[in-house]
N, C-alpha and C positions, 0 to 999 in steps of 0.2 A: 548859652545863647550866643550865636555868632555876632561878631562886630558888624556895624554898618558897612565898613570897607569890604568885608568878606561877602556880604549880601549883594553888593553892587558889582562884584567882579564876575565877568562872564567866564564860562568854562572854556579852557583851551580847545581849539578846533581839533587838534591831533594829540594822540598820546605821546609820551616821551619817546625818543629814539630807542628802538629795540624792544618796545613794549607793544602788546596788543590789548585792546579792551576785552576781547572775547577769550573765554576759557578754551583750552585745546579741543578741537573738533567742532567748535561752534563758529558761525559766520553770520554777518548781517543779512537780513531778509531783502529780497528783491521783489519786483512786481508790486509797487505801491498802490493800494486800493483805498480810496476815500469814498465814504458814503455820507448821505445826509444825516444830520443829528437824529438819533433814535431815542425817544422818551423813555424807553425801557432801560437805558444805560445806568441810571442811578440805582435801580433795583438790582441790576447785575453786579454793580459795585458792592452793594450791601451783602449779596450772597458771597462774593469773594472775601469781603472783609470778615464775615462770620467764619469763613474757612481759616483765615489767617489767625483770628483771635482764638478759635478752638484749638489750633495747633500750638500756639505760643503762650496763651494765657497772659499772665502779668508781665511777660517779657516784651509785650507790645507796649512801648512807651507812647507812641502816637501812630495814627494810621489815617491817611487822607486819600480821597479821590482827586486826582490831579490830571492834567493833560486835557486834550480837546474833548474827550467824552464827558468831561465834567463841566463843560460850558454849553448850556442850552442854545441851540441854533447854529452851532459850529459843526461843519463837516469834519469827519475824522476817520482814521482807520478804525475798523470795528474791533478794537482791542482796548480793554479797560486798563488805565494806568493807575497804579496805587503807589503811595510812598509810605514805607514802614520805617519807624525809628526804633532801634534796639540799643541796648547799653553799649555794645562794642561790635560793630560789623566784622572786625578783623578776627574775633573769636567765633569763627563759623561753627565750631562744635556746639555752641550754646543755642543756635537757632536753625541752622541749615537743614539738619537731618529731619527735624520735625516738619519743616515746610516741604521737604522732598516727599515725606510720607503723605502729606496733604495734597500732593499732585503738582508741586512746583519744581522747576528745574533751573539750576544755576547756569547762566549763559555769559554773564559779564562780571568781571572782577577788575575794578580800577582802584588799586591800592594807593595810587599817586594822587587821586582826586577824591578827597573827602571820604576815603575808604568805601566808595560806592560799590555795591553789588546789585545785579539785576537778575531776576528769575522770570521765567515764563510759565504760564499755565495754559494747557491746551483747550479746555472747554469748561466754562466760558473762557475765551481767549483773554489773556491778561499779561501785563508786564508789572512785576513787583519790584520797585526800587527800594534798596535798603541803605539806610544811613545811620550815623550815630547822633547823639543829642546836641553836639556842638557844630554839626554840619550846617552850612548856609543854604544848601540847595532846597531842602524842604520848605524853608521860609520863602525862597524865590518862587518855587512852584505855586505855593498858595497865593502869593501876591499876584503873580501872572494870571492865574485862574480867576481870581476875584476882580482883577482889573478888566478882563475881557467880559465878565458877566455884567459889568456896569458901564461899559464904554462901547456902544455899538459901532462907532466909527472904526475903532481899532479891531473889533471883532471882524468887521467886514474886510478890513485891510489884511488881517492875518489869514482869513479864509481865502482871499484872492491869491495870497502868496503861497499857501498850501496847494491850492489847485494847480497853479502854474508850476510849482516845484515838482509835483507828482507827474504832471504831463511831461516835463522836460527830463526828469529822472528815468521814467519808464521808456521814453523814446531813446535815451542813450544807454539803456541797459544797466542803469546804476542801482546801487543798493540803498537801504534806508539811511545809512550814515551820510551818503552823498545827497540824498533827498533833504535831510536835515540841514546840511551845509547850504543848500540853495535858498533856504528861507531864513537863514541865520541873521542877515542884516535887518530884516523886518522885525524878527524877534527881539533883537537888541534894541532897536528903536522903540518898540512898545515897552520893553522893560524899563528903559530910561525914563520914559514918560511916567510910568507907574512909580519908579524910584523917586522922581522929583515930587510927585503928588504926595508921597509918603514922607517927604522931608529927608530922604536918604542921600540925595544929590544936591 
């Protein structure tokens, strides 16, 4: 279990000098598309979760629906975000090949940040984030999701920030990482309110 100090620490905006988050040949997406909340998204998550569990079995230590598609009423990119916890993300031979066979493709490897990996799935579209048992990010993701589900003012504030960031990023020809940076301050503010409510700050 991560320490409270790790849970409240925000991810660095940029990778270390000389590093890229993306594996060779991969790059962040452009043309940010946000759509209204779709009530079919929870069922799509369950389909994808079954695919992951069928591929990995007992190697799945935890699996969650996170991100904007997990928050009813929130506009989102029509891409399901899942977070998977495995025993050791750095031991890719123990889990990656089976996920690739199930249709997932590795696109992000951030060894310097909680050993994070991210895979994409083409249809239904999904991002699968992989962490280890001691990583703080899965805890943060669940906390943020649950806070938005129960705090309509922050949900509205976040949706406004997402829509404004998407409009500005698309107008400037930016990619998804730059879109994320545009809404970062609002995200941090919401996180900090959730942390205080949970007694972490």
